[in-house]
ZADO-1210 file (C-alpha; in nm, 4 decimals, padded with zeros to 6 digits):
<atoms>
<atom x="-00.0010" y="-00.0422" z="-00.0044" code="MET" pos="1"/>
<atom x="00.1313" y="00.3726" z="-00.0582" code="LYS" pos="2"/>
<atom x="00.0481" y="00.6583" z="00.1396" code="ASN" pos="3"/>
<atom x="00.0609" y="01.0385" z="00.1129" code="ILE" pos="4"/>
<atom x="00.0461" y="01.1965" z="00.4230" code="VAL" pos="5"/>
<atom x="-00.1104" y="01.5608" z="00.4829" code="LEU" pos="6"/>
<atom x="-00.1294" y="01.6597" z="00.8747" code="ILE" pos="7"/>
<atom x="-00.2714" y="01.9797" z="00.9098" code="LEU" pos="8"/>
<atom x="-00.2127" y="02.0773" z="01.2946" code="ILE" pos="9"/>
<atom x="-00.5144" y="02.3246" z="01.4207" code="ALA" pos="10"/>
<atom x="-00.4296" y="02.5609" z="01.7073" code="LEU" pos="11"/>
<atom x="-00.5538" y="02.8178" z="01.4895" code="VAL" pos="12"/>
<atom x="00.2412" y="01.1117" z="-03.9560" code="ALA" pos="13"/>
<atom x="-00.0612" y="00.8571" z="-03.8659" code="ALA" pos="14"/>
<atom x="-00.4361" y="00.8295" z="-04.0743" code="ALA" pos="15"/>
<atom x="-00.6354" y="01.1512" z="-04.1179" code="HIS" pos="16"/>
<atom x="-00.9393" y="01.0597" z="-03.9106" code="ALA" pos="17"/>
<atom x="-01.3039" y="01.1913" z="-04.0442" code="GLN" pos="18"/>
<atom x="-01.3959" y="01.5049" z="-03.9097" code="HIS" pos="19"/>
<atom x="-01.5722" y="01.7969" z="-03.9958" code="THR" pos="20"/>
<atom x="-01.4660" y="02.1185" z="-04.1752" code="HIS" pos="21"/>
<atom x="-01.5842" y="02.4327" z="-03.9890" code="ILE" pos="22"/>
<atom x="-01.6119" y="02.6445" z="-04.2814" code="ALA" pos="23"/>
<atom x="-01.5246" y="03.0668" z="-04.2252" code="ALA" pos="24"/>
<atom x="-01.6449" y="03.2870" z="-04.5174" code="GLY" pos="25"/>
<atom x="-01.8851" y="03.5919" z="-04.5310" code="ALA" pos="26"/>
<atom x="-02.2953" y="03.6761" z="-04.6187" code="ALA" pos="27"/>
<atom x="-02.1720" y="03.8521" z="-04.9158" code="SER" pos="28"/>
<atom x="-01.9021" y="03.9749" z="-05.1002" code="THR" pos="29"/>
<atom x="-01.9960" y="04.3138" z="-05.0454" code="ASN" pos="30"/>
<atom x="-01.7187" y="04.5229" z="-04.8560" code="ALA" pos="31"/>
<atom x="-01.7276" y="04.5910" z="-04.4479" code="ASN" pos="32"/>
<atom x="-02.0007" y="04.2727" z="-04.4447" code="THR" pos="33"/>
<atom x="-01.8985" y="04.0964" z="-04.1109" code="PRO" pos="34"/>
<atom x="-01.7288" y="03.7606" z="-04.1446" code="LEU" pos="35"/>
<atom x="-01.9351" y="03.4625" z="-03.9943" code="GLN" pos="36"/>
<atom x="-01.8690" y="03.0870" z="-04.0222" code="PHE" pos="37"/>
<atom x="-02.0633" y="02.9766" z="-04.3066" code="SER" pos="38"/>
<atom x="-02.0736" y="02.6190" z="-04.2489" code="SER" pos="39"/>
<atom x="-01.9897" y="02.3341" z="-03.9706" code="GLY" pos="40"/>
<atom x="-02.0152" y="02.5065" z="-03.6805" code="TYR" pos="41"/>
<atom x="-02.2394" y="02.4544" z="-03.4034" code="SER" pos="42"/>
<atom x="-02.2792" y="02.5990" z="-03.0626" code="ALA" pos="43"/>
<atom x="-02.4036" y="02.2679" z="-02.8892" code="ALA" pos="44"/>
<atom x="-02.0637" y="02.0482" z="-03.0556" code="THR" pos="45"/>
<atom x="-01.8506" y="01.9419" z="-02.7243" code="VAL" pos="46"/>
<atom x="-01.5289" y="01.8113" z="-02.8503" code="TYR" pos="47"/>
<atom x="-01.2943" y="01.5921" z="-02.6319" code="HIS" pos="48"/>
<atom x="-00.9525" y="01.5879" z="-02.5685" code="LEU" pos="49"/>
<atom x="-00.8142" y="01.2962" z="-02.4029" code="LEU" pos="50"/>
<atom x="-00.4641" y="01.1573" z="-02.1958" code="VAL" pos="51"/>
<atom x="-00.1946" y="01.1295" z="-02.4608" code="LYS" pos="52"/>
<atom x="00.0968" y="00.9363" z="-02.2875" code="PRO" pos="53"/>
<atom x="00.4590" y="01.0875" z="-02.2659" code="VAL" pos="54"/>
<atom x="00.6303" y="00.9555" z="-02.5846" code="GLY" pos="55"/>
<atom x="00.3390" y="00.9724" z="-02.8234" code="GLN" pos="56"/>
<atom x="00.2986" y="01.3172" z="-03.0268" code="ARG" pos="57"/>
<atom x="00.1395" y="01.5880" z="-02.7449" code="TYR" pos="58"/>
<atom x="00.2158" y="01.3262" z="-02.4914" code="GLY" pos="59"/>
<atom x="00.2238" y="01.4797" z="-02.2038" code="GLY" pos="60"/>
<atom x="-00.1398" y="01.6920" z="-02.2302" code="TYR" pos="61"/>
<atom x="-00.5119" y="01.6114" z="-02.2928" code="TYR" pos="62"/>
<atom x="-00.5577" y="01.6454" z="-02.6982" code="SER" pos="63"/>
<atom x="-00.7282" y="01.6224" z="-02.9387" code="LEU" pos="64"/>
<atom x="-00.5643" y="01.6125" z="-03.2889" code="ASP" pos="65"/>
<atom x="-00.6089" y="01.4612" z="-03.6295" code="GLU" pos="66"/>
<atom x="-00.5316" y="01.0880" z="-03.5447" code="GLN" pos="67"/>
<atom x="-00.7708" y="00.8164" z="-03.5818" code="THR" pos="68"/>
<atom x="-00.8637" y="00.7362" z="-03.2314" code="ARG" pos="69"/>
<atom x="-01.1456" y="00.5221" z="-03.0736" code="THR" pos="70"/>
<atom x="-01.3036" y="00.7115" z="-02.8063" code="THR" pos="71"/>
<atom x="-01.4891" y="01.0004" z="-02.9673" code="PHE" pos="72"/>
<atom x="-01.3338" y="00.9432" z="-03.3300" code="PRO" pos="73"/>
<atom x="-01.5073" y="01.1456" z="-03.5213" code="ASN" pos="74"/>
<atom x="-01.4335" y="01.4681" z="-03.2775" code="ASP" pos="75"/>
<atom x="-01.1899" y="01.6416" z="-03.4351" code="TYR" pos="76"/>
<atom x="-01.2355" y="01.9350" z="-03.7148" code="PHE" pos="77"/>
<atom x="-01.0503" y="02.1359" z="-03.9450" code="SER" pos="78"/>
<atom x="-01.0905" y="02.5302" z="-03.9988" code="PHE" pos="79"/>
<atom x="-01.1402" y="02.6004" z="-04.3555" code="ILE" pos="80"/>
<atom x="-01.1602" y="02.9472" z="-04.5605" code="ALA" pos="81"/>
<atom x="-01.4101" y="02.9141" z="-04.8367" code="LEU" pos="82"/>
<atom x="-01.2442" y="02.9582" z="-05.1939" code="SER" pos="83"/>
<atom x="-01.4082" y="03.2526" z="-05.5130" code="ASP" pos="84"/>
<atom x="-01.4264" y="02.9800" z="-05.7594" code="GLY" pos="85"/>
<atom x="-01.0297" y="02.9361" z="-05.8116" code="GLN" pos="86"/>
<atom x="-00.8630" y="02.6985" z="-05.5852" code="ALA" pos="87"/>
<atom x="-01.2093" y="02.5065" z="-05.5655" code="GLN" pos="88"/>
<atom x="-01.5174" y="02.5026" z="-05.6982" code="PRO" pos="89"/>
<atom x="-01.7475" y="02.8368" z="-05.5973" code="ASP" pos="90"/>
<atom x="-01.8775" y="02.7584" z="-05.3000" code="GLY" pos="91"/>
<atom x="-02.2125" y="02.9738" z="-05.1756" code="PRO" pos="92"/>
<atom x="-02.0897" y="03.2618" z="-04.8484" code="LEU" pos="93"/>
<atom x="-01.7128" y="03.2535" z="-04.9429" code="HIS" pos="94"/>
<atom x="-01.5379" y="03.5968" z="-04.8400" code="ALA" pos="95"/>
<atom x="-01.4393" y="03.8464" z="-05.1269" code="ALA" pos="96"/>
<atom x="-01.1549" y="03.8201" z="-05.3410" code="THR" pos="97"/>
<atom x="-00.8406" y="04.0212" z="-05.2073" code="GLY" pos="98"/>
<atom x="-00.9682" y="03.9010" z="-04.8477" code="SER" pos="99"/>
<atom x="-00.7117" y="03.6744" z="-04.6488" code="GLU" pos="100"/>
<atom x="-00.8902" y="03.4991" z="-04.3389" code="LEU" pos="101"/>
<atom x="-00.7348" y="03.4633" z="-04.0289" code="TRP" pos="102"/>
<atom x="-00.8296" y="03.3250" z="-03.6742" code="MET" pos="103"/>
<atom x="-00.8566" y="03.4720" z="-03.3490" code="GLU" pos="104"/>
<atom x="-00.8239" y="03.2893" z="-03.0460" code="ILE" pos="105"/>
<atom x="-01.0202" y="03.5541" z="-02.8363" code="ALA" pos="106"/>
<atom x="-01.0875" y="03.3824" z="-02.5095" code="SER" pos="107"/>
<atom x="-01.0067" y="03.1206" z="-02.2623" code="VAL" pos="108"/>
<atom x="-01.2195" y="02.9938" z="-01.9966" code="THR" pos="109"/>
<atom x="-01.1617" y="02.6784" z="-01.7988" code="GLY" pos="110"/>
<atom x="-01.0469" y="02.5305" z="-01.4813" code="PRO" pos="111"/>
<atom x="-00.8129" y="02.7915" z="-01.2417" code="PRO" pos="112"/>
<atom x="-00.4534" y="02.8021" z="-01.3417" code="GLY" pos="113"/>
<atom x="-00.4931" y="02.5254" z="-01.6423" code="ALA" pos="114"/>
<atom x="-00.3547" y="02.6109" z="-02.0241" code="HIS" pos="115"/>
<atom x="-00.5634" y="02.5582" z="-02.3395" code="PHE" pos="116"/>
<atom x="-00.2897" y="02.5698" z="-02.6620" code="ALA" pos="117"/>
<atom x="-00.2697" y="02.5913" z="-02.9825" code="PHE" pos="118"/>
<atom x="-00.0238" y="02.3797" z="-03.1934" code="TRP" pos="119"/>
<atom x="00.0539" y="02.4770" z="-03.5871" code="ASP" pos="120"/>
<atom x="00.0679" y="02.2006" z="-03.8701" code="GLU" pos="121"/>
<atom x="00.3808" y="02.0581" z="-03.9413" code="ASN" pos="122"/>
<atom x="00.5061" y="02.1328" z="-03.5864" code="ARG" pos="123"/>
<atom x="00.2595" y="01.9270" z="-03.3866" code="SER" pos="124"/>
<atom x="00.4458" y="01.6245" z="-03.5338" code="PHE" pos="125"/>
<atom x="00.7650" y="01.7920" z="-03.4159" code="THR" pos="126"/>
<atom x="00.7824" y="02.0346" z="-03.1338" code="ALA" pos="127"/>
<atom x="00.7454" y="01.8649" z="-02.7943" code="THR" pos="128"/>
<atom x="00.6073" y="02.2606" z="-02.6864" code="THR" pos="129"/>
<atom x="00.2767" y="02.4029" z="-02.8147" code="PRO" pos="130"/>
<atom x="00.2866" y="02.6792" z="-03.1367" code="THR" pos="131"/>
<atom x="00.1209" y="02.9224" z="-02.8291" code="ALA" pos="132"/>
<atom x="00.0036" y="02.8523" z="-02.4845" code="THR" pos="133"/>
<atom x="-00.3506" y="03.0953" z="-02.2937" code="PHE" pos="134"/>
<atom x="-00.3980" y="03.0595" z="-01.9050" code="GLU" pos="135"/>
<atom x="-00.7784" y="02.9859" z="-01.8512" code="THR" pos="136"/>
<atom x="-00.9125" y="03.3433" z="-01.7900" code="GLY" pos="137"/>
<atom x="-00.6259" y="03.5434" z="-01.9097" code="LYS" pos="138"/>
<atom x="-00.5862" y="03.8022" z="-02.1864" code="SER" pos="139"/>
<atom x="-00.5155" y="03.5955" z="-02.5252" code="THR" pos="140"/>
<atom x="-00.3337" y="03.9217" z="-02.6995" code="GLY" pos="141"/>
<atom x="-00.5640" y="03.9069" z="-02.9578" code="GLY" pos="142"/>
<atom x="-00.3788" y="03.5462" z="-03.1024" code="TYR" pos="143"/>
<atom x="-00.3943" y="03.5194" z="-03.4955" code="LEU" pos="144"/>
<atom x="-00.3632" y="03.1984" z="-03.6963" code="PHE" pos="145"/>
<atom x="-00.3653" y="03.1940" z="-04.0959" code="GLN" pos="146"/>
<atom x="-00.6153" y="03.0661" z="-04.2490" code="LEU" pos="147"/>
<atom x="-00.6293" y="03.1581" z="-04.6431" code="SER" pos="148"/>
<atom x="-00.3615" y="02.9800" z="-04.7857" code="GLU" pos="149"/>
<atom x="-00.1298" y="03.3074" z="-04.9502" code="PRO" pos="150"/>
<atom x="-00.1449" y="03.1809" z="-05.3463" code="ILE" pos="151"/>
<atom x="-00.1125" y="03.4988" z="-05.5093" code="GLY" pos="152"/>
<atom x="-00.4386" y="03.4968" z="-05.6713" code="ASP" pos="153"/>
<atom x="-00.6437" y="03.6555" z="-05.3806" code="GLY" pos="154"/>
<atom x="-00.8801" y="03.3969" z="-05.3601" code="ASP" pos="155"/>
<atom x="-00.9346" y="03.3490" z="-04.9926" code="PRO" pos="156"/>
<atom x="-00.9276" y="02.9664" z="-04.9545" code="PHE" pos="157"/>
<atom x="-00.7570" y="02.7708" z="-04.7111" code="GLY" pos="158"/>
<atom x="-00.7467" y="02.4486" z="-04.5762" code="HIS" pos="159"/>
<atom x="-00.4745" y="02.3241" z="-04.3471" code="VAL" pos="160"/>
<atom x="-00.4834" y="01.9649" z="-04.2068" code="HIS" pos="161"/>
<atom x="-00.3123" y="01.9106" z="-03.8871" code="ASN" pos="162"/>
<atom x="-00.3591" y="02.1640" z="-03.6507" code="ARG" pos="163"/>
<atom x="-00.3572" y="02.0204" z="-03.3274" code="GLY" pos="164"/>
<atom x="-00.5799" y="02.1446" z="-02.9600" code="TRP" pos="165"/>
<atom x="-00.4317" y="02.0747" z="-02.5993" code="THR" pos="166"/>
<atom x="-00.4777" y="02.1473" z="-02.2251" code="VAL" pos="167"/>
<atom x="-00.3115" y="02.0163" z="-01.9231" code="ASP" pos="168"/>
<atom x="-00.5620" y="01.9994" z="-01.6750" code="VAL" pos="169"/>
<atom x="-00.8708" y="01.7506" z="-01.7383" code="PRO" pos="170"/>
<atom x="-01.2324" y="01.9858" z="-01.6959" code="GLY" pos="171"/>
<atom x="-01.4629" y="02.1971" z="-01.9224" code="ASN" pos="172"/>
<atom x="-01.3303" y="02.4656" z="-02.1102" code="TYR" pos="173"/>
<atom x="-01.5382" y="02.6925" z="-02.3380" code="VAL" pos="174"/>
<atom x="-01.3019" y="02.8707" z="-02.6003" code="ILE" pos="175"/>
<atom x="-01.3616" y="03.2069" z="-02.8302" code="GLY" pos="176"/>
<atom x="-01.2629" y="03.2115" z="-03.1616" code="PHE" pos="177"/>
<atom x="-01.3466" y="03.5302" z="-03.4491" code="ARG" pos="178"/>
<atom x="-01.2586" y="03.5488" z="-03.7954" code="ILE" pos="179"/>
<atom x="-01.0237" y="03.8673" z="-03.9295" code="ARG" pos="180"/>
<atom x="-00.9580" y="03.9665" z="-04.2277" code="ASP" pos="181"/>
<atom x="-00.6172" y="04.1395" z="-04.2459" code="VAL" pos="182"/>
<atom x="-00.6625" y="04.2994" z="-04.6074" code="ASN" pos="183"/>
<atom x="-00.9231" y="04.4979" z="-04.4420" code="GLY" pos="184"/>
<atom x="-01.2722" y="04.4213" z="-04.6869" code="ILE" pos="185"/>
<atom x="-01.4571" y="04.2105" z="-04.4762" code="HIS" pos="186"/>
<atom x="-01.5134" y="04.3239" z="-04.0552" code="THR" pos="187"/>
<atom x="-01.4411" y="04.0337" z="-03.7951" code="PRO" pos="188"/>
<atom x="-01.6684" y="03.7702" z="-03.7173" code="SER" pos="189"/>
<atom x="-01.8942" y="03.7580" z="-03.4162" code="PRO" pos="190"/>
<atom x="-01.7195" y="03.5704" z="-03.1414" code="ILE" pos="191"/>
<atom x="-01.7734" y="03.1962" z="-03.1892" code="TYR" pos="192"/>
<atom x="-01.7660" y="02.9338" z="-02.8575" code="THR" pos="193"/>
<atom x="-01.6310" y="02.5964" z="-02.8679" code="PHE" pos="194"/>
<atom x="-01.6463" y="02.3625" z="-02.6073" code="ASN" pos="195"/>
<atom x="-01.4074" y="02.1597" z="-02.4964" code="PHE" pos="196"/>
<atom x="-01.3756" y="01.8655" z="-02.2690" code="GLN" pos="197"/>
<atom x="-01.0548" y="01.7186" z="-02.1356" code="ALA" pos="198"/>
<atom x="-01.1333" y="01.3466" z="-02.0054" code="VAL" pos="199"/>
<atom x="-01.0247" y="01.2973" z="-01.6868" code="ALA" pos="200"/>
<atom x="-00.7810" y="00.9973" z="-01.6765" code="PRO" pos="201"/>
<atom x="-00.9698" y="00.6401" z="-01.5457" code="THR" pos="202"/>
<atom x="-00.6613" y="00.5487" z="-01.3244" code="SER" pos="203"/>
<atom x="-00.3643" y="00.6431" z="-01.1492" code="TYR" pos="204"/>
<atom x="-00.1287" y="00.4511" z="-01.4355" code="THR" pos="205"/>
<atom x="-00.3379" y="00.6760" z="-01.7016" code="SER" pos="206"/>
<atom x="-00.2663" y="00.9879" z="-01.4422" code="TYR" pos="207"/>
<atom x="00.0605" y="00.8630" z="-01.4804" code="ALA" pos="208"/>
<atom x="00.1182" y="00.8504" z="-01.8034" code="SER" pos="209"/>
<atom x="00.1384" y="01.2202" z="-01.8800" code="LEU" pos="210"/>
<atom x="00.4061" y="01.2303" z="-01.6160" code="LEU" pos="211"/>
<atom x="00.8040" y="01.1607" z="-01.7499" code="PRO" pos="212"/>
<atom x="00.8880" y="00.7862" z="-01.6500" code="SER" pos="213"/>
<atom x="01.1296" y="00.8790" z="-01.3580" code="ALA" pos="214"/>
<atom x="00.8996" y="01.1192" z="-01.1730" code="LYS" pos="215"/>
<atom x="00.5776" y="00.9230" z="-01.2565" code="SER" pos="216"/>
<atom x="00.5295" y="00.6766" z="-00.9776" code="THR" pos="217"/>
<atom x="00.2655" y="00.7545" z="-00.6689" code="PHE" pos="218"/>
<atom x="00.4930" y="00.8966" z="-00.4380" code="THR" pos="219"/>
<atom x="00.6998" y="01.1455" z="-00.6530" code="ALA" pos="220"/>
<atom x="00.6490" y="01.5103" z="-00.6772" code="ASP" pos="221"/>
<atom x="00.6619" y="01.5421" z="-01.0884" code="ALA" pos="222"/>
<atom x="00.5776" y="01.9411" z="-01.0901" code="ASP" pos="223"/>
<atom x="00.8411" y="02.0081" z="-00.7559" code="ALA" pos="224"/>
<atom x="00.5400" y="02.1907" z="-00.6272" code="ASP" pos="225"/>
<atom x="00.5305" y="02.0517" z="-00.3098" code="GLY" pos="226"/>
<atom x="00.1792" y="01.8200" z="-00.3350" code="VAL" pos="227"/>
<atom x="00.2758" y="01.4510" z="-00.4703" code="PRO" pos="228"/>
<atom x="00.1848" y="01.2925" z="-00.7729" code="ASN" pos="229"/>
<atom x="-00.1175" y="01.0696" z="-00.6233" code="GLY" pos="230"/>
<atom x="-00.2236" y="01.3422" z="-00.3752" code="LEU" pos="231"/>
<atom x="-00.2209" y="01.5635" z="-00.6270" code="GLU" pos="232"/>
<atom x="-00.4733" y="01.2896" z="-00.8724" code="HIS" pos="233"/>
<atom x="-00.6844" y="01.2269" z="-00.5834" code="ALA" pos="234"/>
<atom x="-00.7655" y="01.6392" z="-00.5510" code="LEU" pos="235"/>
<atom x="-00.8359" y="01.6804" z="-00.9510" code="GLY" pos="236"/>
<atom x="-00.5053" y="01.8803" z="-01.0684" code="THR" pos="237"/>
<atom x="-00.2514" y="01.8710" z="-01.2237" code="ALA" pos="238"/>
<atom x="00.1186" y="01.6776" z="-01.1196" code="SER" pos="239"/>
<atom x="00.2521" y="01.8730" z="-01.4750" code="THR" pos="240"/>
<atom x="00.1670" y="02.2511" z="-01.3291" code="LEU" pos="241"/>
<atom x="00.4059" y="02.4404" z="-01.0647" code="ASN" pos="242"/>
<atom x="00.1586" y="02.6918" z="-00.9310" code="SER" pos="243"/>
<atom x="-00.0119" y="02.7528" z="-00.6501" code="THR" pos="244"/>
<atom x="-00.3659" y="02.6716" z="-00.7747" code="VAL" pos="245"/>
<atom x="-00.2867" y="02.3490" z="-00.9528" code="GLN" pos="246"/>
<atom x="-00.0645" y="02.2668" z="-00.6328" code="GLY" pos="247"/>
<atom x="-00.0005" y="02.4291" z="-00.2500" code="LEU" pos="248"/>
<atom x="-00.3147" y="02.6258" z="-00.3160" code="GLY" pos="249"/>
<atom x="-00.5476" y="02.3302" z="-00.4128" code="ALA" pos="250"/>
<atom x="-00.4282" y="02.0969" z="-00.0104" code="LEU" pos="251"/>
<atom x="-00.6691" y="02.0950" z="00.2646" code="PRO" pos="252"/>
<atom x="-00.7412" y="02.3639" z="00.4424" code="ALA" pos="253"/>
<atom x="-00.7836" y="02.3366" z="00.8324" code="ALA" pos="254"/>
<atom x="-01.0244" y="02.5471" z="01.0597" code="SER" pos="255"/>
<atom x="-01.2612" y="02.5132" z="01.3648" code="LEU" pos="256"/>
<atom x="-01.6733" y="02.5653" z="01.3829" code="THR" pos="257"/>
<atom x="-01.8451" y="02.6404" z="01.6276" code="GLY" pos="258"/>
<atom x="-01.6753" y="02.8209" z="01.9464" code="THR" pos="259"/>
<atom x="-01.4829" y="02.7496" z="02.3278" code="GLY" pos="260"/>
<atom x="-01.4820" y="02.3892" z="02.4326" code="THR" pos="261"/>
<atom x="-01.7446" y="02.2728" z="02.1658" code="THR" pos="262"/>
<atom x="-01.5988" y="02.3973" z="01.8697" code="ALA" pos="263"/>
<atom x="-01.4838" y="02.0606" z="01.6409" code="LYS" pos="264"/>
<atom x="-01.1955" y="02.0573" z="01.3430" code="LEU" pos="265"/>
<atom x="-01.3151" y="02.0500" z="01.0056" code="LYS" pos="266"/>
<atom x="-01.1034" y="01.9948" z="00.7089" code="LEU" pos="267"/>
<atom x="-01.2234" y="02.2050" z="00.3179" code="ASP" pos="268"/>
<atom x="-01.0899" y="02.0563" z="00.0103" code="PHE" pos="269"/>
<atom x="-01.2036" y="01.9792" z="-00.3271" code="GLN" pos="270"/>
<atom x="-01.1849" y="01.5483" z="-00.4962" code="ILE" pos="271"/>
<atom x="-01.1664" y="01.4581" z="-00.8208" code="ALA" pos="272"/>
<atom x="-01.5407" y="01.3904" z="-00.9414" code="SER" pos="273"/>
<atom x="-01.5549" y="01.1194" z="-00.9979" code="PRO" pos="274"/>
<atom x="-01.2488" y="00.9324" z="-00.7860" code="LEU" pos="275"/>
<atom x="-01.0905" y="00.6634" z="-01.0178" code="THR" pos="276"/>
<atom x="-01.1493" y="00.3335" z="-00.8127" code="ALA" pos="277"/>
<atom x="-00.8179" y="00.2585" z="-00.7796" code="ASP" pos="278"/>
<atom x="-00.7750" y="00.5631" z="-00.5350" code="ILE" pos="279"/>
<atom x="-00.9048" y="00.5734" z="-00.0967" code="THR" pos="280"/>
<atom x="-00.9079" y="00.8622" z="00.0528" code="LEU" pos="281"/>
<atom x="-00.8948" y="00.8532" z="00.4495" code="ILE" pos="282"/>
<atom x="-00.9317" y="01.1060" z="00.7253" code="VAL" pos="283"/>
<atom x="-00.8157" y="01.0137" z="01.0728" code="GLN" pos="284"/>
<atom x="-00.8358" y="01.1784" z="01.3932" code="ALA" pos="285"/>
<atom x="-00.5378" y="01.2185" z="01.6480" code="SER" pos="286"/>
<atom x="-00.4749" y="01.4391" z="02.0069" code="SER" pos="287"/>
<atom x="-00.1152" y="01.2997" z="02.0270" code="ASP" pos="288"/>
<atom x="00.0128" y="01.2712" z="01.6897" code="LEU" pos="289"/>
<atom x="00.0932" y="00.8393" z="01.8172" code="THR" pos="290"/>
<atom x="-00.2684" y="00.7167" z="01.7772" code="THR" pos="291"/>
<atom x="-00.4927" y="00.7488" z="01.4287" code="TRP" pos="292"/>
<atom x="-00.8110" y="00.7017" z="01.4224" code="THR" pos="293"/>
<atom x="-01.0053" y="00.7312" z="01.0541" code="THR" pos="294"/>
<atom x="-01.2899" y="00.9094" z="01.0864" code="ILE" pos="295"/>
<atom x="-01.3862" y="00.9279" z="00.7281" code="ALA" pos="296"/>
<atom x="-01.3016" y="00.7064" z="00.4159" code="THR" pos="297"/>
<atom x="-01.4129" y="00.6792" z="00.0175" code="LYS" pos="298"/>
<atom x="-01.3335" y="00.4649" z="-00.2466" code="THR" pos="299"/>
<atom x="-01.3336" y="00.5348" z="-00.6432" code="GLY" pos="300"/>
<atom x="-01.7193" y="00.6368" z="-00.6915" code="ALA" pos="301"/>
<atom x="-01.8429" y="00.5308" z="-00.3477" code="GLY" pos="302"/>
<atom x="-02.0265" y="00.7428" z="-00.0960" code="ALA" pos="303"/>
<atom x="-01.8093" y="00.8688" z="00.2158" code="TRP" pos="304"/>
<atom x="-01.8611" y="00.6621" z="00.5467" code="SER" pos="305"/>
<atom x="-01.7307" y="00.7126" z="00.9022" code="GLY" pos="306"/>
<atom x="-01.7800" y="00.9081" z="01.2125" code="THR" pos="307"/>
<atom x="-01.7117" y="01.2437" z="01.1137" code="ALA" pos="308"/>
<atom x="-01.9904" y="01.4616" z="00.9464" code="THR" pos="309"/>
<atom x="-01.9436" y="01.4451" z="00.5813" code="ILE" pos="310"/>
<atom x="-02.0581" y="01.7081" z="00.3566" code="ALA" pos="311"/>
<atom x="-02.0329" y="01.7637" z="-00.0135" code="GLN" pos="312"/>
<atom x="-02.1062" y="02.0878" z="-00.2556" code="GLY" pos="313"/>
<atom x="-02.1524" y="02.0604" z="-00.6216" code="THR" pos="314"/>
<atom x="-01.9158" y="01.9014" z="-00.8830" code="VAL" pos="315"/>
<atom x="-01.7533" y="02.1500" z="-01.1348" code="SER" pos="316"/>
<atom x="-01.5056" y="02.1507" z="-01.3720" code="ASN" pos="317"/>
<atom x="-01.4174" y="01.7427" z="-01.2304" code="GLY" pos="318"/>
<atom x="-01.3904" y="01.8683" z="-00.8971" code="ARG" pos="319"/>
<atom x="-01.6227" y="01.8349" z="-00.5294" code="ILE" pos="320"/>
<atom x="-01.6106" y="02.0565" z="-00.2188" code="PRO" pos="321"/>
<atom x="-01.5752" y="01.8167" z="00.0756" code="VAL" pos="322"/>
<atom x="-01.5986" y="01.9275" z="00.4229" code="THR" pos="323"/>
<atom x="-01.5071" y="01.6609" z="00.7047" code="ILE" pos="324"/>
<atom x="-01.5951" y="01.7618" z="01.0457" code="THR" pos="325"/>
<atom x="-01.4241" y="01.5807" z="01.3554" code="ASP" pos="326"/>
<atom x="-01.6802" y="01.3999" z="01.5488" code="PRO" pos="327"/>
<atom x="-01.5281" y="01.5010" z="01.8415" code="LEU" pos="328"/>
<atom x="-01.4904" y="01.8778" z="02.0201" code="THR" pos="329"/>
<atom x="-01.2188" y="02.0593" z="02.1312" code="ILE" pos="330"/>
<atom x="-01.3007" y="01.9594" z="02.5197" code="GLY" pos="331"/>
<atom x="-01.3346" y="01.6069" z="02.4377" code="THR" pos="332"/>
<atom x="-01.0366" y="01.5785" z="02.2635" code="ALA" pos="333"/>
<atom x="-00.7972" y="01.8119" z="02.3540" code="GLY" pos="334"/>
<atom x="-00.6307" y="02.1844" z="02.2222" code="PRO" pos="335"/>
<atom x="-00.4256" y="02.0073" z="01.9747" code="LEU" pos="336"/>
<atom x="-00.5882" y="01.7800" z="01.7181" code="ARG" pos="337"/>
<atom x="-00.4549" y="01.6870" z="01.4516" code="THR" pos="338"/>
<atom x="-00.6475" y="01.5533" z="01.1453" code="LEU" pos="339"/>
<atom x="-00.4612" y="01.4228" z="00.8147" code="ARG" pos="340"/>
<atom x="-00.5029" y="01.3057" z="00.4842" code="LEU" pos="341"/>
<atom x="-00.4111" y="00.9834" z="00.2923" code="ARG" pos="342"/>
<atom x="-00.4611" y="00.9084" z="-00.0287" code="ALA" pos="343"/>
<atom x="-00.3548" y="00.5415" z="-00.0790" code="SER" pos="344"/>
<atom x="-00.3851" y="00.2875" z="-00.3815" code="THR" pos="345"/>
<atom x="-00.3107" y="-00.0303" z="-00.4095" code="PRO" pos="346"/>
</atoms>
């Protein structure tokens, strides 16, 4: 049994998969007509990003790319720009001849402290870091990538394969995209929102595959943020990010509820939801740091049990808040009351 103990003392080049083409164009070719997605876009679609083990393309990230996969096989999409009839047969709702379309990543929201990243075509095969990375809730700086291919005939057409999307924390992301014409014939499109869901690992083994093998054990600390990998997995945070919000800031917080000798010690924290079946969480209490009594336990998706008072909140971005309150008062248990949280895996 591998254990992690947190003590809180309270005195105080593969085959292409089928995919959607989301086509940029305009309602008409008249000057100052706003750009738009002329086909392929659905605000209701959810695109799933899956664990990519270290050593594979996009290794160490949750990714969506153009490679064949068995889970959510048709999620991948390409942004294209419709032709005016020169590069391809003239389709309806293309932009005007002479326009050059680019895509702006306008906004990124998702789990606190997480990052959404863009990998441009051939770079996604050869590089180990993304072309551009954006922290959730922060400005993207109006980042643009090219849709129209500059072949010199003024045709706004473009169709580039092998671009990819990655994140580093499981959860739900909403990305705002806006089409722009850098030649100024058309006005920008509205912001179109895309829903991405990074699917949480189904086991510690899957979670550990995101980490370098030498730092992937349950008790190691791959990102050197002071929180071991196994505990980060149980708490629903990332062992690839050395940051407060995805590390020490996610640890349980101890406090007292009530006053005087009737006060009780409690722990507040969030855990991954659902907790994977190979993880057991144990909360223990002690008045002398020698004898420990288990007051709450949970294994996988099973319910919490124990003598403690246990309260859970609402799941958000793959994590659920939990409050564990000691069954004994400070007056009964003594002033040096300690609670600890243990995460274990077989």
